C-alpha positions as CSV (number, residue, x, y, z in Angstrom):
1,M,-0.1,0.0,0.1
2,S,1.2,3.2,-1.0
3,A,1.2,6.1,1.8
4,G,-1.5,8.0,-0.8
5,W,-4.1,4.9,0.1
6,I,-2.9,5.2,3.7
7,V,-3.2,8.9,4.4
8,F,-7.2,9.1,2.6
9,V,-8.0,5.5,4.6
10,I,-7.2,7.7,7.8
11,C,-9.2,10.4,6.3
12,I,-12.9,8.2,5.7
13,V,-12.3,6.8,8.9
14,F,-12.0,10.5,10.5
15,V,-15.0,11.2,8.7
16,V,-17.3,8.6,9.3
17,G,-15.9,8.8,13.1
18,A,-16.9,12.4,12.9
19,A,-20.3,11.9,11.5
20,L,-21.5,8.9,13.7
21,P,-22.9,10.8,16.9
22,L,-24.8,13.2,14.4
23,I,-26.7,10.3,12.2
24,G,-27.0,8.1,15.7
25,K,-29.2,11.4,16.9
26,R,-32.0,11.2,14.5
27,G,-34.0,9.0,15.9
28,A,-37.7,9.4,16.8
29,G,-36.9,9.6,20.2
30,S,-34.6,12.5,20.1
31,T,-35.3,16.1,21.3
32,P,-36.9,18.3,18.6
33,P,-34.2,21.0,18.2
34,I,-34.6,24.4,20.0
35,P,-36.3,27.0,18.2
36,R,-34.2,29.4,16.4
37,K,-34.2,33.0,18.0
38,E,-36.2,35.5,16.0
39,T,-33.4,37.9,15.6
40,L,-34.5,40.2,12.2
41,R,-38.1,41.5,12.3
42,D,-39.9,43.1,9.0
43,W,-41.3,46.4,10.3
44,R,-42.9,47.4,7.0
45,N,-45.7,44.5,7.3
46,E,-46.1,45.7,11.4
47,K,-50.0,46.4,12.0
């Protein structure tokens, strides 16, 4: 195996390892994300 393939495999393992916790939290029992705070208000359409 050349050094390029070893580096490529290490990069793939690193990316998959970092993505696993994010993928695992997508189940039905997980808590919903926190709603985003309103930062910009459209003052033109206020009545």
